[in-house]
C-alpha positions as CSV (number, residue, x, y, z in Angstrom):
1,M,-70.5,119.2,-44.0
2,T,-70.2,116.7,-46.7
3,Y,-69.7,112.9,-46.1
4,D,-69.3,109.8,-48.2
5,L,-71.7,107.8,-45.9
6,L,-74.3,108.8,-43.4
7,I,-75.2,105.9,-41.1
8,I,-78.5,106.2,-39.2
9,G,-78.6,104.1,-36.0
10,G,-75.9,103.4,-33.4
11,G,-76.6,99.8,-32.6
12,I,-74.5,96.8,-33.4
13,N,-75.1,96.9,-37.1
14,G,-74.6,100.7,-37.6
15,T,-71.4,100.8,-35.6
16,A,-70.0,97.7,-37.3
17,I,-70.6,99.3,-40.7
18,A,-69.1,102.6,-39.5
19,R,-66.0,100.9,-38.4
20,D,-65.5,98.9,-41.6
21,A,-66.3,102.0,-43.8
22,A,-63.9,104.3,-41.9
23,G,-61.2,101.7,-42.2
24,R,-61.6,101.7,-46.0
25,G,-61.0,105.4,-46.1
26,L,-64.6,106.7,-46.3
27,K,-65.7,109.9,-44.6
28,V,-68.4,108.6,-42.3
29,L,-71.0,110.2,-40.1
30,L,-73.0,108.0,-37.7
31,C,-76.1,109.5,-36.0
32,E,-77.8,107.9,-33.1
33,R,-80.8,109.7,-31.7
34,D,-80.4,108.1,-28.2
35,D,-77.3,106.4,-26.7
36,L,-75.2,103.8,-28.4
37,A,-76.7,100.3,-27.9
38,S,-79.7,101.9,-26.1
39,H,-82.3,99.5,-27.5
40,T,-82.0,96.1,-29.1
41,S,-78.2,95.8,-29.0
42,S,-78.1,96.0,-25.1
43,A,-81.1,93.7,-24.6
44,S,-79.6,90.5,-26.0
45,T,-78.8,87.2,-24.3
46,K,-75.2,88.4,-24.6
47,L,-73.9,85.4,-26.5
48,I,-71.5,85.0,-29.4
49,H,-72.9,81.7,-30.7
50,G,-73.9,79.7,-33.8
51,G,-77.4,79.3,-32.6
52,L,-77.8,75.6,-31.9
53,R,-81.6,75.6,-32.2
54,Y,-81.5,77.1,-35.6
55,L,-80.3,73.8,-37.0
56,E,-83.9,72.5,-36.5
57,Y,-85.1,75.2,-38.9
58,Y,-82.5,74.1,-41.5
59,E,-80.7,77.5,-41.1
60,F,-77.4,75.7,-41.9
61,N,-75.8,78.7,-43.7
62,L,-76.7,81.0,-40.8
63,V,-75.3,78.6,-38.2
64,R,-72.1,77.9,-40.2
65,H,-71.4,81.6,-40.7
66,A,-72.1,82.4,-37.1
67,L,-69.8,79.5,-35.9
68,K,-67.0,80.8,-38.1
69,E,-67.4,84.2,-36.5
70,R,-67.2,83.0,-32.9
71,E,-63.5,82.7,-33.0
72,V,-62.9,85.8,-35.1
73,M,-64.8,87.8,-32.5
74,L,-63.0,86.0,-29.6
75,R,-59.6,86.9,-31.0
76,S,-60.6,90.5,-31.6
77,A,-61.8,91.4,-28.1
78,P,-60.8,88.8,-25.5
79,H,-61.4,91.2,-22.7
80,I,-65.2,91.5,-23.3
81,I,-65.6,88.1,-25.1
82,W,-64.7,84.8,-23.5
83,P,-65.5,81.1,-23.9
84,M,-68.3,79.5,-22.0
85,R,-69.4,75.9,-21.7
86,F,-73.1,75.1,-22.0
87,V,-74.8,72.2,-20.4
88,L,-77.9,70.7,-22.2
89,P,-79.8,68.2,-20.0
90,Y,-81.4,65.3,-21.8
91,D,-85.1,65.1,-21.1
92,K,-86.7,61.8,-22.1
93,G,-90.0,63.5,-22.9
94,L,-88.6,66.0,-25.5
95,R,-86.0,65.7,-28.3
96,P,-84.5,62.3,-28.5
97,A,-80.8,61.8,-27.6
98,W,-79.8,60.8,-31.1
99,M,-81.1,64.2,-32.4
100,L,-79.2,66.1,-29.7
101,R,-76.0,64.2,-30.6
102,T,-76.4,64.8,-34.3
103,G,-77.1,68.5,-33.8
104,L,-74.0,68.8,-31.6
105,F,-71.9,66.9,-34.1
106,L,-72.9,69.3,-36.8
107,Y,-72.3,72.2,-34.4
108,D,-68.8,71.0,-33.7
109,H,-67.8,70.5,-37.4
110,I,-69.5,72.9,-39.8
111,G,-67.9,76.1,-38.5
112,G,-64.2,75.3,-38.7
113,R,-63.7,75.3,-34.9
114,E,-60.1,75.8,-33.8
115,M,-59.9,77.4,-30.4
116,L,-63.0,76.2,-28.6
117,P,-63.3,72.6,-27.2
118,G,-65.9,70.3,-28.8
119,S,-69.0,68.8,-27.3
120,K,-69.2,65.8,-25.0
121,S,-71.6,63.7,-23.0
122,L,-71.7,64.1,-19.2
123,K,-73.4,62.8,-16.1
124,L,-75.6,65.2,-14.3
125,N,-76.0,63.1,-11.0
126,K,-72.7,64.4,-9.7
127,A,-71.1,67.8,-8.9
128,P,-71.5,70.5,-10.0
129,H,-74.9,69.6,-11.4
130,Q,-76.2,67.3,-8.6
131,G,-78.5,69.2,-6.3
132,V,-78.8,72.1,-8.8
133,L,-80.9,70.2,-11.4
134,E,-83.8,68.0,-10.6
135,S,-82.8,64.4,-9.8
136,R,-84.6,63.0,-12.9
137,F,-81.9,64.4,-15.1
138,K,-79.2,61.8,-15.2
139,T,-77.3,62.6,-18.4
140,G,-76.8,65.5,-20.8
141,F,-74.3,67.1,-23.2
142,E,-71.8,69.9,-23.0
143,Y,-70.7,72.2,-25.8
144,S,-68.9,75.5,-26.3
145,D,-70.0,79.0,-27.3
146,C,-68.9,82.5,-26.1
147,W,-70.1,85.3,-23.8
148,V,-70.0,88.9,-24.8
149,E,-70.6,92.3,-23.1
150,D,-73.0,93.4,-25.8
151,A,-73.3,97.1,-25.2
152,R,-69.5,97.3,-24.7
153,L,-69.0,95.6,-28.1
154,V,-71.1,98.4,-29.7
155,V,-69.0,101.0,-28.0
156,L,-65.8,99.3,-29.2
157,Y,-67.0,99.3,-32.8
158,A,-67.7,103.0,-32.4
159,L,-64.4,103.8,-30.8
160,D,-62.5,101.9,-33.6
161,A,-64.6,103.8,-36.2
162,E,-63.7,107.1,-34.6
163,N,-60.1,106.2,-34.3
164,R,-60.2,105.6,-38.1
165,G,-61.7,109.0,-38.8
166,A,-65.5,108.5,-38.4
167,D,-67.7,111.2,-36.9
168,I,-69.8,109.5,-34.2
169,R,-72.7,111.6,-32.8
170,T,-75.1,110.4,-30.2
171,R,-78.3,112.1,-29.1
172,T,-78.5,113.3,-32.7
173,E,-81.7,112.7,-34.7
174,V,-82.0,112.6,-38.4
175,L,-85.1,114.8,-39.1
176,S,-85.4,114.5,-42.8
177,V,-83.7,113.1,-45.9
178,E,-83.9,114.4,-49.5
179,A,-82.4,113.2,-52.7
180,T,-80.2,115.6,-54.6
181,E,-78.3,115.6,-57.9
182,T,-75.2,114.2,-56.2
183,G,-76.7,112.1,-53.3
184,Y,-78.6,113.1,-50.3
185,S,-79.2,116.1,-48.0
186,A,-80.2,115.4,-44.4
187,K,-81.2,117.7,-41.6
188,I,-79.9,116.5,-38.2
189,K,-80.7,117.8,-34.7
190,H,-78.5,117.8,-31.6
191,R,-79.4,119.5,-28.4
192,G,-81.9,121.7,-30.2
193,K,-79.5,122.8,-32.9
194,I,-80.4,121.8,-36.5
195,E,-77.7,121.3,-39.1
196,T,-77.8,120.3,-42.8
197,I,-75.3,117.8,-44.1
198,T,-74.8,116.2,-47.5
199,T,-73.7,112.6,-48.3
200,K,-73.2,110.4,-51.3
201,G,-74.9,107.4,-49.6
202,I,-76.9,106.4,-46.6
203,V,-77.1,103.3,-44.4
204,N,-80.3,102.8,-42.6
205,S,-79.5,100.7,-39.6
206,A,-82.2,102.0,-37.3
207,G,-83.2,98.5,-36.1
208,P,-86.9,98.4,-35.2
209,W,-87.3,101.9,-36.7
210,V,-85.8,100.9,-40.1
211,D,-89.1,101.4,-41.9
212,E,-89.7,104.8,-40.1
213,V,-86.3,106.0,-41.4
214,L,-87.1,104.7,-44.9
215,G,-90.4,106.6,-44.8
216,K,-88.4,109.9,-44.5
217,I,-87.6,109.6,-48.2
218,K,-89.9,106.9,-49.6
219,T,-93.6,107.4,-49.7
220,T,-94.6,103.9,-50.9
221,K,-94.5,100.9,-48.6
222,N,-91.4,98.9,-48.8
223,E,-91.7,95.3,-50.2
224,Q,-89.1,94.1,-47.7
225,S,-91.3,93.5,-44.7
226,L,-90.1,94.0,-41.1
227,R,-91.1,91.5,-38.5
228,L,-90.8,92.8,-34.9
229,V,-90.2,90.1,-32.3
230,K,-89.8,91.0,-28.6
231,G,-87.3,89.0,-26.5
232,S,-87.3,89.4,-22.8
233,H,-85.0,88.3,-20.0
234,I,-85.1,88.0,-16.2
235,V,-82.3,88.2,-13.6
236,T,-82.4,86.4,-10.3
237,K,-79.9,86.0,-7.5
238,K,-77.3,83.3,-8.3
239,L,-78.9,79.9,-8.8
240,F,-75.8,77.8,-9.2
241,D,-72.0,77.9,-8.8
242,G,-69.6,77.6,-11.7
243,D,-68.7,79.3,-14.9
244,H,-70.9,77.1,-17.1
245,A,-74.4,77.9,-18.4
246,Y,-77.4,75.8,-19.0
247,L,-79.6,75.4,-22.1
248,F,-83.1,74.1,-21.3
249,Q,-85.6,72.6,-23.7
250,N,-89.2,73.4,-23.2
251,A,-92.4,71.4,-24.0
252,D,-93.4,74.2,-26.5
253,N,-90.3,73.3,-28.5
254,R,-88.5,76.5,-27.5
255,V,-85.3,76.7,-25.5
256,I,-84.1,79.1,-22.8
257,F,-80.7,79.8,-21.3
258,A,-79.7,80.1,-17.7
259,I,-76.3,81.9,-17.6
260,P,-74.0,83.2,-14.8
261,Y,-74.3,86.9,-14.8
262,E,-72.4,89.7,-13.1
263,R,-70.8,87.3,-10.5
264,D,-73.8,87.3,-8.1
265,Y,-76.8,86.7,-10.5
266,T,-78.3,84.3,-13.0
267,L,-79.6,85.6,-16.4
268,I,-82.6,83.6,-17.8
269,G,-84.0,84.1,-21.3
270,T,-85.3,84.6,-23.8
271,T,-88.9,84.8,-25.1
272,D,-90.1,85.3,-28.6
273,Q,-93.3,87.4,-28.8
274,P,-94.7,89.4,-31.7
275,Y,-94.5,93.1,-31.1
276,D,-96.2,96.2,-32.5
277,F,-95.3,99.8,-31.7
278,S,-99.0,100.4,-30.7
279,E,-98.2,98.3,-27.5
280,G,-96.2,101.2,-26.2
281,P,-92.8,101.1,-24.5
282,V,-90.9,97.8,-24.8
283,K,-91.0,95.9,-21.5
284,I,-91.4,92.4,-20.3
285,S,-95.0,91.3,-19.5
286,E,-96.2,89.4,-16.5
287,E,-96.9,86.4,-18.8
288,E,-93.3,86.4,-20.0
289,I,-91.9,86.5,-16.4
290,S,-94.2,83.6,-15.5
291,Y,-93.2,81.7,-18.6
292,L,-89.4,82.0,-17.9
293,C,-89.8,81.2,-14.2
294,S,-91.9,78.1,-15.0
295,A,-89.6,76.9,-17.8
296,A,-86.5,77.2,-15.6
297,S,-88.3,75.6,-12.7
298,E,-88.9,72.5,-14.8
299,Y,-85.1,71.9,-14.5
300,F,-83.8,73.5,-11.3
301,E,-84.2,71.6,-8.1
302,N,-85.3,74.8,-6.4
303,D,-88.2,76.4,-8.2
304,I,-88.2,80.1,-8.9
305,S,-91.1,82.5,-9.1
306,P,-91.7,86.1,-10.1
307,K,-90.8,87.3,-6.6
308,D,-87.3,86.0,-7.2
309,V,-86.8,88.3,-10.1
310,V,-84.5,91.2,-9.2
311,W,-84.2,92.8,-12.7
312,D,-85.6,92.3,-16.2
313,Y,-85.1,93.8,-19.6
314,A,-86.7,93.4,-23.1
315,G,-85.7,94.3,-26.6
316,V,-87.3,94.2,-30.0
317,R,-85.5,92.3,-32.8
318,P,-86.0,93.8,-36.2
319,L,-86.2,90.6,-38.2
320,Y,-86.8,90.1,-41.9
321,D,-90.3,88.7,-42.4
322,D,-90.0,85.3,-44.0
323,K,-93.7,84.7,-43.3
324,S,-93.1,82.1,-40.6
325,E,-96.2,81.7,-38.4
326,D,-94.1,81.0,-35.3
327,A,-92.1,84.0,-34.1
328,S,-89.4,81.6,-32.8
329,A,-88.9,80.3,-36.4
330,V,-88.5,83.6,-38.1
331,T,-85.0,83.8,-39.7
332,R,-82.3,85.5,-37.7
333,D,-80.2,86.0,-40.9
334,Y,-79.9,89.5,-42.3
335,V,-81.1,91.1,-45.5
336,L,-79.3,94.1,-47.1
337,D,-81.6,96.1,-49.4
338,I,-80.1,98.8,-51.6
339,E,-82.3,101.4,-53.4
340,E,-81.3,104.5,-55.3
341,F,-83.4,107.6,-54.7
342,A,-80.8,109.6,-56.6
343,N,-78.7,108.4,-59.5
344,G,-75.7,106.5,-58.3
345,A,-76.5,107.3,-54.6
346,P,-77.1,104.2,-52.5
347,F,-79.7,104.0,-49.7
348,L,-79.0,100.7,-47.9
349,S,-81.5,99.4,-45.4
350,I,-80.6,96.6,-42.9
351,Y,-83.1,94.0,-41.8
352,G,-82.3,91.4,-39.1
353,G,-78.9,90.4,-38.0
354,K,-77.2,89.0,-34.9
355,I,-74.5,90.3,-32.6
356,T,-72.4,87.2,-33.6
357,T,-72.4,88.1,-37.3
358,S,-72.2,91.9,-36.9
359,R,-68.6,92.1,-38.1
360,K,-69.5,90.0,-41.1
361,L,-72.6,92.1,-41.8
362,G,-70.4,95.2,-41.8
363,E,-68.1,93.6,-44.3
364,H,-70.9,92.4,-46.5
365,A,-72.5,95.8,-46.5
366,M,-69.3,97.4,-47.7
367,Q,-69.0,94.8,-50.4
368,K,-72.4,95.6,-51.6
369,L,-71.6,99.3,-51.6
370,S,-68.3,98.9,-53.4
371,K,-69.6,99.8,-56.8
372,Y,-70.5,103.3,-55.5
373,Y,-67.1,104.1,-53.9
374,E,-63.4,103.8,-54.3
375,Y,-61.9,102.1,-51.2
376,K,-58.4,102.6,-50.0
377,T,-58.3,99.0,-48.9
378,G,-60.2,95.7,-49.2
379,D,-61.8,93.6,-46.5
380,W,-59.8,94.2,-43.4
381,T,-61.8,93.5,-40.2
382,Q,-61.4,89.8,-40.0
383,R,-57.9,90.0,-38.4
384,A,-58.2,93.4,-36.8
385,L,-58.3,93.8,-33.0
386,L,-60.9,96.0,-31.3
387,P,-59.8,98.8,-28.9
388,G,-58.4,97.3,-25.7
389,G,-58.2,93.8,-27.2
390,D,-54.5,93.7,-28.0
391,L,-53.7,91.3,-25.1
392,I,-50.6,89.1,-25.5
393,D,-51.7,85.8,-27.0
394,A,-55.3,86.9,-26.3
395,D,-54.7,85.7,-22.8
396,F,-56.9,87.6,-20.4
397,E,-55.5,86.0,-17.1
398,R,-52.0,86.9,-18.2
399,F,-53.1,90.4,-18.9
400,Y,-54.9,90.7,-15.5
401,N,-51.8,89.4,-13.6
402,D,-49.6,92.0,-15.4
403,M,-52.1,94.8,-14.4
404,Y,-52.2,93.4,-10.8
405,K,-48.5,93.9,-10.5
406,R,-48.8,97.4,-11.9
407,Y,-51.8,98.5,-9.8
408,R,-51.2,96.6,-6.6
409,A,-53.0,99.1,-4.4
410,L,-56.2,98.7,-6.2
411,N,-59.0,96.4,-5.0
412,E,-58.7,93.1,-6.9
413,A,-62.4,92.9,-7.8
414,L,-62.4,96.4,-9.1
415,L,-59.2,95.8,-11.1
416,R,-60.6,92.7,-12.6
417,R,-63.8,94.5,-13.7
418,L,-61.8,97.3,-15.2
419,C,-59.5,94.9,-17.0
420,H,-62.6,93.1,-18.5
421,A,-64.3,96.3,-19.4
422,Y,-61.4,98.3,-21.0
423,G,-58.6,95.8,-21.7
424,T,-55.4,97.6,-22.5
425,R,-57.2,101.0,-22.5
426,I,-57.3,100.7,-18.7
427,T,-54.2,103.0,-18.7
428,L,-56.4,105.8,-20.0
429,I,-58.3,105.6,-16.7
430,L,-55.7,104.6,-14.2
431,G,-52.5,106.0,-15.7
432,D,-49.4,104.1,-16.4
433,G,-49.0,102.8,-12.8
434,T,-46.1,105.0,-11.9
435,T,-48.3,106.8,-9.4
436,Q,-51.3,105.7,-7.4
437,P,-54.5,106.7,-9.3
438,E,-56.8,109.1,-7.6
439,L,-60.1,107.4,-8.0
440,G,-62.2,110.3,-6.8
441,Q,-65.7,110.1,-5.4
442,H,-67.2,106.6,-4.9
443,F,-70.8,106.2,-6.1
444,G,-71.2,102.6,-5.0
445,A,-70.5,99.1,-6.4
446,G,-67.0,100.1,-7.4
447,L,-68.0,103.0,-9.6
448,Y,-65.6,105.9,-9.1
449,E,-65.4,109.4,-10.4
450,L,-62.2,108.7,-12.4
451,E,-64.0,106.0,-14.5
452,V,-67.0,108.2,-14.9
453,N,-64.9,111.0,-16.3
454,Y,-63.3,108.6,-18.8
455,L,-66.7,107.4,-20.0
456,I,-67.8,110.9,-20.5
457,N,-64.7,112.1,-22.3
458,H,-64.0,108.9,-24.4
459,E,-67.2,106.8,-24.7
460,W,-70.0,109.2,-25.4
461,A,-71.7,108.8,-22.0
462,T,-74.2,111.7,-21.5
463,S,-76.4,110.4,-18.7
464,A,-76.2,108.3,-15.5
465,D,-78.1,105.5,-17.2
466,D,-75.6,105.4,-20.0
467,I,-73.0,104.4,-17.4
468,M,-75.0,102.3,-15.0
469,W,-76.8,100.2,-17.6
470,R,-74.8,100.2,-20.8
471,R,-71.2,101.1,-20.4
472,S,-71.4,98.8,-17.3
473,K,-74.1,96.9,-15.4
474,L,-73.2,98.5,-12.1
475,G,-76.8,99.6,-11.7
476,L,-77.6,96.0,-10.9
477,H,-75.2,96.1,-7.9
478,M,-76.0,99.6,-6.6
479,S,-78.7,100.3,-4.1
480,D,-81.6,102.5,-5.0
481,V,-80.2,105.2,-2.8
482,E,-76.8,104.9,-4.6
483,K,-78.4,105.0,-8.0
484,D,-80.5,108.1,-7.2
485,A,-77.5,109.8,-5.7
486,F,-75.3,109.1,-8.7
487,T,-78.0,110.3,-11.1
488,E,-78.4,113.5,-9.1
489,W,-74.6,114.0,-9.0
490,F,-74.4,113.4,-12.8
491,N,-77.2,115.8,-13.6
492,T,-75.9,118.5,-11.3
493,T,-72.2,118.2,-12.0
494,I,-72.1,117.0,-15.7
495,G,-75.6,117.7,-17.2
């Protein structure tokens, strides 16, 4: 097979580029050796945000671009992205109040905010914060950002790319890449079968493995250095009521978030630790767990300890090395590096990036590649909706109420989850509502056979973990017995 563009890596950057490229009329192949969003892209803090703390590092362009993207992203997928208010307690021993006010003023105004409410001061010695935070916190600030279902965003990019003609292949490894007279030849492997494809150009969006992929064709060390930084999170039982989140300052000048998670839990993170592949599999360390518990306990009235942690996860951010000594200060902006290993044949490597700016990164990548291709259209993704995101007036509650009238027999909690996960694509699972949907076998926590079949047939799910931990987070709600039983069913029935 011959393609215009081979994209290596099915994380947030690779799928965003695949979507944009396919929409411009290119013949695209995306290869992901594991599952979509199986590494860094599903291990984020799950925020669409400008990055308030980056203002301290004078990353004004990064923050401005990210703030502009918040509302672009919110409009494109209001079922998996929604506004959230963040409460920042004022601690007399840390950043002065004037600095916090100045930072929030900039945050409100440099990004062209239209939909989200601005920041304000607030009292913490009354509900809903009284009794949740330590009594020494009297005042604070509140501002807006957005929440995102990160792994689902990756899947939606991939779905949109496929709908526009892209070939999306998971569990497919690129074994080798060679330059040819007209571009590149690549050997790819899927389920033991090896195939050779040709392509005019390649995008290397392999995340932490970007240098490994580059090494398949380049023998000399790349001058663009990769800085690997591990970010870890913990999950506890719900620590506070309400839809708001907290942003806590730490004495080491870092910040952590405490965010409502999956209805019954609180998500706390993140850390910034240098990482090397020699350390083995990416996982949270005992030191990181203790750090996050201690940092949160400085603010919450009721302290938490490692025994309160019910789940954890860690991911490695593939950042561009700007030589900062502090891992927290390394730039989160992206770098796009094009080389030609064959005349007129681009090999684009992606360093860094954020979920928030993934759409813009895809657009920027296609702009950089424009001299190599003839596109059928120009920039198009800014106003485009993602699959399932075509809600009337981007109003989720209105959409949910309409679906409640259509599927009255369905459990309300299950219906709300399905509406959030799939938006208007819910009809592909439940039908048009003229007949009662046959949900099939129940595996626990509201996971039914009907949804599983949809995920297998439409969203590249090839394992139980793909469904429990990436297409959904239902693994967090299922018992060990239920998880084991579902895995056995999947392997026996599907695998």
